[in-house]
gemmi code that builds the backbone of each chain (N, CA, C; Angstrom):
import gemmi

chains = {
    "A": [
        ("GLN", (0.847, -1.188, 0.000), (0.000, 0.000, 0.000), (0.889, 1.248, 0.000)),
        ("LEU", (0.594, 2.173, -0.885), (1.400, 3.384, -1.007), (1.195, 4.278, 0.211)),
        ("GLN", (2.292, 4.725, 0.778), (2.240, 5.642, 1.908), (3.295, 6.722, 1.738)),
        ("LEU", (2.986, 7.909, 2.245), (3.922, 9.020, 2.233), (4.055, 9.556, 3.659)),
        ("GLN", (5.271, 9.928, 4.041), (5.529, 10.421, 5.386), (6.473, 11.615, 5.330)),
        ("GLU", (5.979, 12.743, 5.852), (6.814, 13.942, 5.912), (7.721, 13.910, 7.142)),
        ("SER", (8.889, 14.496, 7.016), (9.781, 14.625, 8.167), (10.579, 15.915, 8.034)),
        ("GLY", (10.947, 16.465, 9.182), (11.724, 17.700, 9.178), (11.614, 18.412, 10.508)),
        ("PRO", (12.340, 19.514, 10.662), (12.315, 20.266, 11.914), (10.913, 20.750, 12.262)),
        ("GLY", (10.617, 20.787, 13.526), (9.292, 21.199, 13.960), (9.114, 22.694, 14.066)),
        ("LEU", (10.193, 23.456, 13.960), (10.127, 24.903, 14.132), (11.227, 25.539, 13.292)),
        ("VAL", (10.892, 26.628, 12.627), (11.870, 27.341, 11.806), (11.831, 28.827, 12.187)),
        ("LYS", (12.993, 29.440, 12.247), (13.057, 30.863, 12.593), (12.839, 31.731, 11.352)),
        ("PRO", (12.275, 32.920, 11.534), (12.109, 33.846, 10.401), (13.431, 34.092, 9.702)),
        ("SER", (13.360, 34.196, 8.366), (14.486, 34.441, 7.458), (15.307, 33.174, 7.181)),
        ("GLU", (15.050, 32.097, 7.901), (15.804, 30.863, 7.662), (15.125, 30.020, 6.574)),
        ("THR", (15.699, 28.847, 6.322), (15.188, 27.962, 5.276), (14.464, 26.768, 5.882)),
        ("LEU", (13.239, 26.561, 5.429), (12.432, 25.407, 5.839), (12.822, 24.227, 4.960)),
        ("SER", (13.115, 23.097, 5.589), (13.494, 21.894, 4.831), (12.652, 20.714, 5.279)),
        ("LEU", (12.021, 20.067, 4.330), (11.200, 18.887, 4.605), (11.540, 17.778, 3.624)),
        ("THR", (11.399, 16.549, 4.097), (11.609, 15.371, 3.249), (10.374, 14.498, 3.306)),
        ("CYS", (10.029, 13.907, 2.191), (8.914, 12.976, 2.111), (9.442, 11.603, 1.712)),
        ("THR", (9.190, 10.624, 2.549), (9.597, 9.252, 2.259), (8.402, 8.478, 1.732)),
        ("VAL", (8.566, 7.877, 0.566), (7.501, 7.135, -0.093), (7.733, 5.639, 0.106)),
        ("SER", (6.712, 4.929, 0.504), (6.807, 3.470, 0.628), (5.661, 2.826, -0.134)),
        ("GLY", (5.895, 1.614, -0.598), (4.862, 0.874, -1.301), (4.927, 0.977, -2.812)),
        ("VAL", (5.706, 1.918, -3.304), (5.898, 2.054, -4.745), (7.205, 2.798, -4.968)),
        ("SER", (7.864, 2.491, -6.072), (9.103, 3.188, -6.397), (8.773, 4.520, -7.059)),
        ("ILE", (9.364, 5.581, -6.564), (9.154, 6.899, -7.159), (9.480, 6.871, -8.653)),
        ("SER", (10.522, 6.151, -9.026), (10.993, 6.190, -10.407), (10.238, 5.236, -11.315)),
        ("SER", (9.376, 4.400, -10.765), (8.621, 3.477, -11.610), (7.261, 4.031, -11.963)),
        ("SER", (6.941, 5.171, -11.412), (5.591, 5.713, -11.573), (5.554, 6.824, -12.608)),
        ("SER", (4.436, 6.960, -13.282), (4.250, 8.061, -14.222), (3.665, 9.279, -13.518)),
        ("TYR", (3.530, 9.168, -12.209), (2.989, 10.272, -11.433), (4.087, 11.270, -11.053)),
        ("TYR", (3.632, 12.426, -10.642), (4.503, 13.452, -10.082), (4.375, 13.397, -8.561)),
        ("TRP", (5.333, 14.037, -7.902), (5.353, 14.069, -6.441), (5.387, 15.532, -6.033)),
        ("GLY", (4.531, 15.910, -5.081), (4.429, 17.333, -4.817), (4.249, 17.703, -3.365)),
        ("TRP", (4.255, 19.014, -3.158), (4.045, 19.601, -1.831), (2.875, 20.566, -1.888)),
        ("ILE", (2.020, 20.462, -0.888), (0.841, 21.310, -0.754), (0.807, 21.755, 0.697)),
        ("ARG", (0.501, 23.016, 0.954), (0.479, 23.492, 2.327), (-0.869, 24.092, 2.679)),
        ("GLN", (-1.119, 24.190, 3.990), (-2.390, 24.706, 4.489), (-2.127, 25.502, 5.766)),
        ("PRO", (-2.156, 26.834, 5.677), (-2.018, 27.649, 6.886), (-3.145, 27.329, 7.861)),
        ("PRO", (-2.918, 27.473, 9.142), (-3.957, 27.158, 10.128), (-5.272, 27.867, 9.834)),
        ("GLY", (-6.344, 27.097, 9.724), (-7.663, 27.656, 9.492), (-7.920, 28.154, 8.087)),
        ("LYS", (-6.984, 27.884, 7.176), (-7.138, 28.394, 5.811), (-7.152, 27.246, 4.793)),
        ("GLY", (-7.146, 27.611, 3.522), (-7.267, 26.629, 2.455), (-5.940, 26.044, 1.994)),
        ("LEU", (-6.052, 25.191, 0.983), (-4.886, 24.490, 0.445), (-4.172, 25.338, -0.603)),
        ("ASP", (-2.867, 25.183, -0.652), (-2.046, 25.966, -1.577), (-0.978, 25.044, -2.180)),
        ("TRP", (-1.016, 24.883, -3.507), (-0.019, 24.055, -4.189), (1.323, 24.782, -4.203)),
        ("ILE", (2.368, 24.080, -3.742), (3.711, 24.659, -3.705), (4.486, 24.292, -4.962)),
        ("GLY", (4.435, 22.999, -5.333), (5.180, 22.592, -6.504), (5.154, 21.091, -6.683)),
        ("SER", (5.617, 20.630, -7.849), (5.645, 19.212, -8.181), (6.979, 18.862, -8.812)),
        ("ILE", (7.383, 17.589, -8.651), (8.640, 17.121, -9.217), (8.433, 15.734, -9.794)),
        ("PHE", (9.084, 15.472, -10.925), (9.069, 14.146, -11.526), (10.340, 13.426, -11.110)),
        ("TYR", (10.350, 12.110, -11.197), (11.510, 11.363, -10.704), (12.786, 11.727, -11.471)),
        ("SER", (12.608, 12.241, -12.676), (13.765, 12.644, -13.482), (14.420, 13.918, -12.960)),
        ("GLY", (13.684, 14.625, -12.085), (14.187, 15.878, -11.539), (13.513, 17.116, -12.099)),
        ("SER", (12.643, 16.949, -13.097), (11.919, 18.099, -13.644), (11.015, 18.689, -12.566)),
        ("THR", (11.061, 20.007, -12.431), (10.297, 20.666, -11.368), (9.342, 21.714, -11.916)),
        ("TYR", (8.256, 21.927, -11.186), (7.229, 22.902, -11.550), (6.775, 23.560, -10.253)),
        ("TYR", (6.875, 24.885, -10.176), (6.618, 25.587, -8.933), (5.466, 26.576, -9.072)),
        ("ASN", (4.780, 26.830, -7.960), (3.779, 27.887, -7.907), (4.493, 29.215, -8.184)),
        ("PRO", (4.007, 29.978, -9.159), (4.688, 31.250, -9.496), (4.851, 32.171, -8.294)),
        ("SER", (3.924, 32.121, -7.359), (3.989, 33.034, -6.208), (5.093, 32.652, -5.226)),
        ("LEU", (5.611, 31.427, -5.330), (6.646, 30.958, -4.415), (7.951, 30.610, -5.126)),
        ("LYS", (7.926, 30.697, -6.438), (9.011, 30.170, -7.260), (10.389, 30.672, -6.854)),
        ("SER", (10.486, 31.932, -6.468), (11.798, 32.505, -6.144), (12.379, 31.934, -4.854)),
        ("ARG", (11.554, 31.279, -4.043), (12.022, 30.788, -2.742), (12.015, 29.259, -2.626)),
        ("VAL", (11.505, 28.560, -3.636), (11.305, 27.110, -3.541), (12.353, 26.334, -4.339)),
        ("THR", (12.822, 25.257, -3.729), (13.657, 24.289, -4.430), (13.170, 22.899, -4.049)),
        ("MET", (12.883, 22.078, -5.046), (12.506, 20.700, -4.794), (13.537, 19.779, -5.428)),
        ("SER", (13.763, 18.631, -4.789), (14.711, 17.653, -5.311), (14.198, 16.254, -5.034)),
        ("VAL", (14.783, 15.277, -5.725), (14.362, 13.887, -5.563), (15.590, 13.002, -5.396)),
        ("ASP", (15.473, 12.005, -4.532), (16.538, 11.025, -4.323), (15.923, 9.644, -4.562)),
        ("THR", (16.068, 9.136, -5.779), (15.428, 7.859, -6.118), (16.038, 6.686, -5.346)),
        ("SER", (17.301, 6.796, -4.951), (17.935, 5.700, -4.213), (17.313, 5.522, -2.831)),
        ("LYS", (16.800, 6.603, -2.279), (16.141, 6.540, -0.966), (14.623, 6.580, -1.078)),
        ("ASN", (14.128, 6.688, -2.312), (12.675, 6.821, -2.546), (12.103, 8.008, -1.769)),
        ("GLN", (12.805, 9.123, -1.874), (12.412, 10.328, -1.169), (12.418, 11.536, -2.101)),
        ("PHE", (11.644, 12.538, -1.737), (11.755, 13.826, -2.387), (11.682, 14.901, -1.313)),
        ("SER", (12.213, 16.076, -1.640), (12.411, 17.091, -0.608), (11.954, 18.474, -1.057)),
        ("LEU", (11.735, 19.313, -0.054), (11.315, 20.692, -0.261), (12.218, 21.610, 0.550)),
        ("LYS", (12.667, 22.684, -0.069), (13.339, 23.757, 0.644), (12.632, 25.060, 0.314)),
        ("LEU", (12.273, 25.805, 1.345), (11.626, 27.101, 1.185), (12.473, 28.119, 1.951)),
        ("SER", (13.052, 29.053, 1.231), (13.996, 29.990, 1.844), (13.308, 31.255, 2.337)),
        ("SER", (14.032, 31.993, 3.167), (13.576, 33.301, 3.669), (12.152, 33.258, 4.207)),
        ("VAL", (11.899, 32.312, 5.084), (10.527, 32.128, 5.585), (10.116, 33.267, 6.505)),
        ("ALA", (8.817, 33.464, 6.570), (8.210, 34.448, 7.457), (7.018, 33.796, 8.146)),
        ("ALA", (6.400, 34.528, 9.051), (5.270, 33.972, 9.798), (4.165, 33.465, 8.872)),
        ("ALA", (3.998, 34.109, 7.723), (2.962, 33.705, 6.769), (3.211, 32.327, 6.171)),
        ("ASP", (4.412, 31.802, 6.353), (4.726, 30.451, 5.849), (4.389, 29.372, 6.868)),
        ("THR", (3.911, 29.766, 8.036), (3.451, 28.790, 9.025), (2.270, 28.029, 8.449)),
        ("ALA", (2.378, 26.704, 8.412), (1.343, 25.898, 7.774), (1.558, 24.424, 8.067)),
        ("VAL", (0.540, 23.637, 7.788), (0.713, 22.201, 7.690), (1.190, 21.915, 6.268)),
        ("TYR", (2.295, 21.229, 6.163), (2.862, 20.901, 4.860), (2.584, 19.426, 4.562)),
        ("TYR", (1.945, 19.195, 3.416), (1.635, 17.836, 2.971), (2.500, 17.469, 1.776)),
        ("CYS", (3.005, 16.246, 1.772), (3.562, 15.723, 0.528), (2.510, 14.799, -0.086)),
        ("ALA", (2.553, 14.657, -1.403), (1.466, 13.956, -2.073), (1.908, 13.404, -3.420)),
        ("ARG", (1.130, 12.440, -3.911), (1.314, 11.948, -5.269), (0.284, 12.630, -6.157)),
        ("ILE", (0.752, 13.165, -7.269), (-0.098, 13.987, -8.118), (-0.023, 13.473, -9.551)),
        ("SER", (-1.168, 13.327, -10.187), (-1.170, 12.924, -11.593), (-0.678, 14.087, -12.454)),
        ("ARG", (-0.391, 13.804, -13.718), (0.114, 14.853, -14.605), (-0.833, 16.038, -14.698)),
        ("VAL", (-2.124, 15.769, -14.518), (-3.109, 16.856, -14.644), (-3.779, 17.184, -13.314)),
        ("GLY", (-3.135, 16.813, -12.217), (-3.515, 17.395, -10.940), (-4.302, 16.574, -9.946)),
        ("ALA", (-4.751, 15.396, -10.312), (-5.475, 14.587, -9.334), (-4.497, 14.084, -8.279)),
        ("THR", (-4.749, 14.465, -7.041), (-3.834, 14.118, -5.946), (-4.457, 12.999, -5.141)),
        ("ASP", (-3.990, 11.775, -5.372), (-4.697, 10.619, -4.823), (-4.109, 10.051, -3.535)),
        ("TYR", (-2.861, 10.360, -3.256), (-2.266, 9.909, -2.002), (-1.612, 11.110, -1.320)),
        ("TRP", (-1.873, 11.222, -0.019), (-1.357, 12.333, 0.776), (-0.617, 11.790, 1.999)),
        ("GLY", (0.412, 12.517, 2.424), (1.001, 12.239, 3.726), (0.061, 12.738, 4.811)),
        ("GLN", (0.396, 12.472, 6.050), (-0.460, 12.907, 7.151), (-0.331, 14.405, 7.409)),
        ("GLY", (0.727, 15.009, 6.892), (0.950, 16.434, 7.093), (1.804, 16.704, 8.308)),
        ("THR", (2.609, 17.766, 8.237), (3.425, 18.162, 9.376), (3.317, 19.666, 9.562)),
        ("LEU", (3.002, 20.088, 10.768), (2.874, 21.514, 11.065), (4.263, 22.113, 11.259)),
        ("VAL", (4.542, 23.157, 10.514), (5.815, 23.855, 10.644), (5.536, 25.300, 11.041)),
        ("PRO", (5.728, 25.618, 12.315), (5.584, 27.014, 12.747), (6.834, 27.796, 12.375)),
        ("VAL", (6.653, 29.046, 12.004), (7.784, 29.948, 11.789), (7.733, 30.979, 12.907)),
        ("SER", (8.712, 30.892, 13.784), (8.699, 31.767, 14.948), (10.095, 31.877, 15.525)),
        ("SER", (10.382, 33.033, 16.086), (11.678, 33.226, 16.712), (11.652, 32.748, 18.160)),
    ],
    "B": [
        ("GLN", (-2.168, 33.656, -10.922), (-2.810, 32.407, -10.530), (-3.596, 32.633, -9.241)),
        ("SER", (-4.858, 33.084, -9.353), (-5.679, 33.371, -8.190), (-6.449, 32.134, -7.769)),
        ("ALA", (-6.767, 32.067, -6.480), (-7.529, 30.945, -5.957), (-8.894, 30.885, -6.626)),
        ("LEU", (-9.382, 29.686, -6.826), (-10.717, 29.487, -7.372), (-11.744, 29.909, -6.318)),
        ("ALA", (-12.890, 30.429, -6.762), (-13.898, 30.946, -5.845), (-14.911, 29.874, -5.455)),
        ("GLN", (-15.009, 29.641, -4.162), (-16.008, 28.711, -3.619), (-16.826, 29.433, -2.556)),
        ("PRO", (-18.095, 29.028, -2.365), (-18.852, 29.603, -1.244), (-18.215, 29.172, 0.061)),
        ("ARG", (-18.266, 30.047, 1.067), (-17.629, 29.706, 2.339), (-18.331, 28.541, 3.034)),
        ("SER", (-19.650, 28.482, 2.884), (-20.379, 27.415, 3.568), (-21.661, 27.080, 2.838)),
        ("VAL", (-22.075, 25.840, 2.970), (-23.378, 25.373, 2.519), (-23.887, 24.411, 3.588)),
        ("SER", (-25.187, 24.258, 3.641), (-25.759, 23.356, 4.638), (-26.976, 22.652, 4.083)),
        ("GLY", (-27.312, 21.527, 4.686), (-28.479, 20.776, 4.285), (-28.852, 19.757, 5.340)),
        ("SER", (-30.054, 19.296, 5.273), (-30.527, 18.279, 6.214), (-30.166, 16.896, 5.695)),
        ("PRO", (-30.117, 15.920, 6.575), (-29.820, 14.556, 6.124), (-30.794, 14.120, 5.030)),
        ("GLY", (-30.253, 13.521, 3.990), (-31.078, 13.049, 2.885), (-31.228, 14.050, 1.754)),
        ("GLN", (-30.955, 15.318, 2.050), (-31.057, 16.339, 1.007), (-29.812, 16.329, 0.118)),
        ("SER", (-29.867, 17.145, -0.919), (-28.717, 17.333, -1.801), (-28.160, 18.739, -1.636)),
        ("VAL", (-26.849, 18.861, -1.699), (-26.207, 20.176, -1.691), (-25.235, 20.235, -2.861)),
        ("THR", (-25.052, 21.430, -3.392), (-24.131, 21.631, -4.502), (-23.148, 22.745, -4.152)),
        ("ILE", (-21.881, 22.476, -4.408), (-20.817, 23.451, -4.149), (-20.259, 23.901, -5.496)),
        ("SER", (-20.198, 25.196, -5.687), (-19.652, 25.717, -6.932), (-18.180, 26.083, -6.780)),
        ("CYS", (-17.498, 26.124, -7.907), (-16.065, 26.413, -7.940), (-15.809, 27.205, -9.227)),
        ("THR", (-15.589, 28.506, -9.097), (-15.483, 29.361, -10.267), (-14.054, 29.816, -10.507)),
        ("GLY", (-13.599, 29.604, -11.727), (-12.260, 30.026, -12.095), (-12.297, 30.878, -13.344)),
        ("THR", (-11.321, 30.658, -14.208), (-11.210, 31.431, -15.443), (-10.972, 30.481, -16.612)),
        ("SER", (-10.843, 31.056, -17.789), (-10.559, 30.257, -18.975), (-9.136, 29.704, -18.956)),
        ("SER", (-8.316, 30.184, -18.014), (-6.938, 29.700, -17.896), (-6.824, 28.474, -16.993)),
        ("ASP", (-7.884, 28.184, -16.275), (-7.855, 26.996, -15.414), (-9.115, 26.158, -15.611)),
        ("VAL", (-10.158, 26.389, -14.813), (-11.363, 25.554, -14.885), (-11.927, 25.492, -16.308)),
        ("GLY", (-12.061, 26.635, -16.950), (-12.668, 26.685, -18.274), (-11.788, 26.143, -19.387)),
        ("GLY", (-10.499, 26.062, -19.132), (-9.578, 25.675, -20.181), (-9.229, 24.207, -20.233)),
        ("TYR", (-9.563, 23.481, -19.177), (-9.194, 22.063, -19.099), (-10.285, 21.269, -18.399)),
        ("ASN", (-10.425, 20.030, -18.784), (-11.361, 19.131, -18.097), (-10.628, 18.347, -17.007)),
        ("TYR", (-9.925, 19.103, -16.164), (-9.103, 18.498, -15.107), (-9.380, 19.183, -13.785)),
        ("VAL", (-10.596, 19.066, -13.316), (-10.978, 19.585, -12.016), (-11.103, 18.407, -11.056)),
        ("SER", (-10.543, 18.572, -9.868), (-10.663, 17.548, -8.838), (-11.279, 18.160, -7.587)),
        ("TRP", (-11.857, 17.299, -6.769), (-12.507, 17.722, -5.529), (-11.978, 16.876, -4.369)),
        ("TYR", (-11.836, 17.524, -3.215), (-11.296, 16.874, -2.035), (-12.185, 17.131, -0.825)),
        ("GLN", (-12.281, 16.123, 0.029), (-12.984, 16.221, 1.296), (-11.949, 16.219, 2.408)),
        ("GLN", (-12.098, 17.120, 3.366), (-11.158, 17.164, 4.484), (-11.901, 17.284, 5.799)),
        ("HIS", (-11.728, 16.274, 6.643), (-12.251, 16.331, 8.000), (-11.215, 16.992, 8.900)),
        ("PRO", (-11.649, 17.586, 10.013), (-10.724, 18.313, 10.896), (-9.527, 17.474, 11.323)),
        ("GLY", (-8.349, 18.047, 11.164), (-7.137, 17.374, 11.590), (-6.664, 16.263, 10.680)),
        ("LYS", (-7.329, 16.077, 9.553), (-6.972, 14.989, 8.631), (-6.467, 15.544, 7.309)),
        ("ALA", (-5.771, 14.685, 6.575), (-5.351, 15.058, 5.235), (-6.550, 15.016, 4.293)),
        ("PRO", (-6.529, 15.819, 3.253), (-7.618, 15.771, 2.264), (-7.712, 14.401, 1.607)),
        ("LYS", (-8.922, 14.099, 1.124), (-9.194, 12.832, 0.431), (-9.766, 13.148, -0.942)),
        ("LEU", (-9.232, 12.502, -1.961), (-9.714, 12.712, -3.322), (-11.113, 12.115, -3.503)),
        ("LEU", (-12.063, 12.958, -3.940), (-13.437, 12.515, -4.177), (-13.762, 12.396, -5.661)),
        ("ILE", (-13.292, 13.359, -6.434), (-13.610, 13.459, -7.857), (-12.347, 13.910, -8.593)),
        ("TYR", (-12.103, 13.356, -9.770), (-11.021, 13.837, -10.617), (-11.509, 13.909, -12.070)),
        ("ASP", (-10.765, 14.629, -12.881), (-11.159, 14.814, -14.285), (-12.630, 15.227, -14.385)),
        ("VAL", (-13.026, 16.192, -13.570), (-14.374, 16.815, -13.515), (-15.428, 15.899, -12.883)),
        ("SER", (-15.501, 14.636, -13.330), (-16.651, 13.836, -12.920), (-16.340, 12.366, -12.608)),
        ("LYS", (-15.073, 12.006, -12.583), (-14.723, 10.610, -12.311), (-14.508, 10.381, -10.813)),
        ("ARG", (-14.971, 9.236, -10.331), (-14.824, 8.902, -8.922), (-13.771, 7.808, -8.741)),
        ("PRO", (-12.826, 8.010, -7.820), (-11.880, 6.922, -7.506), (-12.635, 5.749, -6.886)),
        ("SER", (-12.040, 4.602, -6.954), (-12.620, 3.421, -6.330), (-12.862, 3.680, -4.843)),
        ("GLY", (-14.040, 3.318, -4.372), (-14.356, 3.451, -2.961), (-15.123, 4.707, -2.595)),
        ("VAL", (-15.200, 5.659, -3.495), (-15.967, 6.881, -3.230), (-17.433, 6.621, -3.589)),
        ("PRO", (-18.343, 6.876, -2.652), (-19.769, 6.603, -2.924), (-20.289, 7.416, -4.104)),
        ("ASP", (-21.252, 6.838, -4.812), (-21.799, 7.537, -5.982), (-22.733, 8.677, -5.583)),
        ("ARG", (-22.845, 8.931, -4.281), (-23.567, 10.124, -3.815), (-22.819, 11.395, -4.190)),
        ("PHE", (-21.533, 11.247, -4.446), (-20.705, 12.385, -4.823), (-20.577, 12.415, -6.346)),
        ("SER", (-20.925, 13.574, -6.935), (-20.817, 13.700, -8.377), (-20.283, 15.073, -8.745)),
        ("GLY", (-19.601, 15.134, -9.876), (-19.019, 16.388, -10.320), (-19.447, 16.725, -11.735)),
        ("SER", (-19.428, 18.028, -12.029), (-19.772, 18.501, -13.361), (-19.066, 19.825, -13.605)),
        ("LYS", (-19.181, 20.294, -14.850), (-18.548, 21.575, -15.199), (-19.310, 22.227, -16.335)),
        ("SER", (-19.434, 23.563, -16.231), (-20.010, 24.346, -17.317), (-19.221, 25.638, -17.416)),
        ("GLY", (-18.577, 25.818, -18.546), (-17.768, 27.024, -18.720), (-16.656, 27.099, -17.692)),
        ("ASN", (-16.593, 28.223, -17.000), (-15.539, 28.436, -16.003), (-15.928, 27.989, -14.597)),
        ("THR", (-17.058, 27.312, -14.462), (-17.538, 26.893, -13.149), (-17.724, 25.382, -13.075)),
        ("ALA", (-17.101, 24.796, -12.064), (-17.277, 23.378, -11.774), (-18.169, 23.251, -10.540)),
        ("SER", (-18.788, 22.094, -10.400), (-19.694, 21.877, -9.275), (-19.526, 20.486, -8.700)),
        ("LEU", (-19.686, 20.398, -7.396), (-19.732, 19.116, -6.691), (-21.106, 19.003, -6.051)),
        ("THR", (-21.778, 17.915, -6.308), (-23.083, 17.662, -5.697), (-22.991, 16.463, -4.772)),
        ("ILE", (-23.496, 16.652, -3.572), (-23.605, 15.550, -2.618), (-25.087, 15.234, -2.493)),
        ("SER", (-25.468, 14.037, -2.926), (-26.867, 13.613, -2.850), (-27.051, 12.744, -1.617)),
        ("GLY", (-28.265, 12.773, -1.049), (-28.514, 11.937, 0.122), (-27.534, 12.248, 1.239)),
        ("LEU", (-27.484, 13.508, 1.607), (-26.518, 14.003, 2.599), (-26.542, 13.147, 3.871)),
        ("GLN", (-25.341, 12.809, 4.359), (-25.225, 12.025, 5.582), (-24.383, 12.784, 6.600)),
        ("ALA", (-24.531, 12.420, 7.858), (-23.820, 13.133, 8.931), (-22.314, 13.147, 8.704)),
        ("GLU", (-21.793, 12.051, 8.172), (-20.337, 11.965, 7.982), (-19.832, 12.810, 6.817)),
        ("ASP", (-20.764, 13.420, 6.077), (-20.362, 14.305, 4.979), (-19.999, 15.696, 5.480)),
        ("GLU", (-20.245, 15.948, 6.757), (-19.889, 17.249, 7.329), (-18.375, 17.374, 7.343)),
        ("ALA", (-17.864, 18.307, 6.564), (-16.424, 18.446, 6.361), (-16.171, 19.694, 5.516)),
        ("ASP", (-14.899, 19.955, 5.257), (-14.511, 21.001, 4.314), (-14.261, 20.357, 2.957)),
        ("TYR", (-14.641, 21.075, 1.899), (-14.471, 20.570, 0.545), (-13.701, 21.588, -0.288)),
        ("TYR", (-12.738, 21.077, -1.041), (-11.892, 21.940, -1.864), (-11.918, 21.474, -3.315)),
        ("CYS", (-12.016, 22.427, -4.221), (-11.831, 22.112, -5.629), (-10.398, 22.459, -6.022)),
        ("CYS", (-9.960, 21.870, -7.110), (-8.608, 22.118, -7.615), (-8.664, 21.988, -9.128)),
        ("SER", (-7.988, 22.875, -9.824), (-7.950, 22.804, -11.277), (-6.527, 22.797, -11.799)),
        ("TYR", (-6.313, 22.047, -12.855), (-5.069, 22.135, -13.605), (-5.067, 23.497, -14.289)),
        ("ALA", (-3.888, 24.139, -14.312), (-3.811, 25.486, -14.880), (-2.731, 25.583, -15.952)),
        ("GLY", (-2.367, 24.431, -16.508), (-1.367, 24.446, -17.567), (0.053, 24.339, -17.038)),
        ("ASN", (0.954, 23.759, -17.818), (2.362, 23.623, -17.445), (2.535, 23.015, -16.058)),
        ("TYR", (1.737, 22.004, -15.770), (1.797, 21.221, -14.529), (1.424, 22.033, -13.285)),
        ("ALA", (0.899, 23.231, -13.445), (0.497, 24.058, -12.308), (-0.904, 23.703, -11.839)),
        ("LEU", (-1.143, 23.847, -10.562), (-2.438, 23.578, -9.954), (-2.899, 24.802, -9.182)),
        ("VAL", (-4.225, 24.986, -9.136), (-4.778, 26.052, -8.309), (-5.970, 25.500, -7.534)),
        ("PHE", (-6.015, 25.790, -6.235), (-7.087, 25.313, -5.370), (-8.131, 26.397, -5.137)),
        ("GLY", (-9.307, 25.956, -4.743), (-10.331, 26.871, -4.279), (-10.113, 27.176, -2.808)),
        ("GLY", (-10.843, 28.161, -2.307), (-10.677, 28.572, -0.922), (-11.317, 27.639, 0.098)),
        ("GLY", (-12.143, 26.719, -0.386), (-12.764, 25.752, 0.510), (-14.183, 26.113, 0.895)),
        ("THR", (-14.996, 25.084, 1.087), (-16.399, 25.245, 1.490), (-16.686, 24.321, 2.666)),
        ("LYS", (-17.250, 24.883, 3.714), (-17.623, 24.061, 4.864), (-19.049, 23.577, 4.665)),
        ("VAL", (-19.231, 22.267, 4.675), (-20.556, 21.672, 4.568), (-21.042, 21.290, 5.958)),
        ("THR", (-22.204, 21.820, 6.311), (-22.815, 21.518, 7.607), (-24.073, 20.695, 7.385)),
        ("VAL", (-24.168, 19.597, 8.123), (-25.364, 18.758, 8.076), (-26.241, 19.145, 9.260)),
        ("LEU", (-27.398, 19.683, 8.941), (-28.273, 20.251, 9.984), (-28.919, 19.179, 10.858)),
    ],
}
model = gemmi.Model(1)
for chain_id, residues in chains.items():
    chain = gemmi.Chain(chain_id)
    for i, (resn, *xyz) in enumerate(residues, 1):
        res = gemmi.Residue()
        res.name, res.seqid = resn, gemmi.SeqId(i, " ")
        for name, pos in zip(("N", "CA", "C"), xyz):
            atom = gemmi.Atom()
            atom.name, atom.element = name, gemmi.Element(name[0])
            atom.pos, atom.b_iso = gemmi.Position(*pos), 0.0
            res.add_atom(atom)
        chain.add_residue(res)
    model.add_chain(chain)
structure = gemmi.Structure()
structure.add_model(model)
structure.setup_entities()
C-alpha cells in the first residue's frame, strides 16, 4: 500500500530555510508516471499548491513561491524534498507531501506536518 | 494564478442534496477538463473525491458527483449524511503542470 511520510524540523526561525523530506513506501518513485508534490495549508485556511517534481528531476513551482522554492528527488532513498527559503510567519502551515497525476489529481497524501515559523 | 472561488459554507438536512460551486477562469477551470474535488475532516489530510471533472476513484460513494459548465465546476452531494460534514476543496489544472485550489467550502449537516 502506497504511503507518504513527511519529516523535518518542527520549528523554523524567520528568514531561515524550511526543509522537509517525504519518504515514499509501497511504490518506487521512479517506476511511476505520477509526479510528487508539496501542498500546504495555513492554520484555518485553504490548500495551496507549492510545486511538483518528476523522478527525473523536472520541477514545476507555484509562481507566487518560485523565487524561494527548491525541490529535489533522491530515487535511491525513494524520497523527495522541499526547501523554502527566507521564511516568514505567513509560511506557518501544515505541509503535505502527495502523489499527483500529470493533470492534478492528488490521490495519495502524507499525514501532514505543522511547521511554525517563529523566533 | 488566483484561488478558485467557492462559497464559504453550505448546509443541508440529512437526505437532502447540496451543490458546491467552484469558479475560475478560462486559464484553469474553463480551459481544461481536469478539475478535482477533495474532502477534508478536521485534523486529517484531504481525500480525493472526484477527478477529471466527474470521475470517482474506487471506494468513493456515488452520492458524490461532479460537473462543469464554462468556467464553473460543481460538486453535488446527494442523500446528505452526517459523515459528509467536512470542508471541501476544488482544484484545477492550470497548464504547465500548475495547480490552483479553491478557498474551501464548509458543509454543515443540519
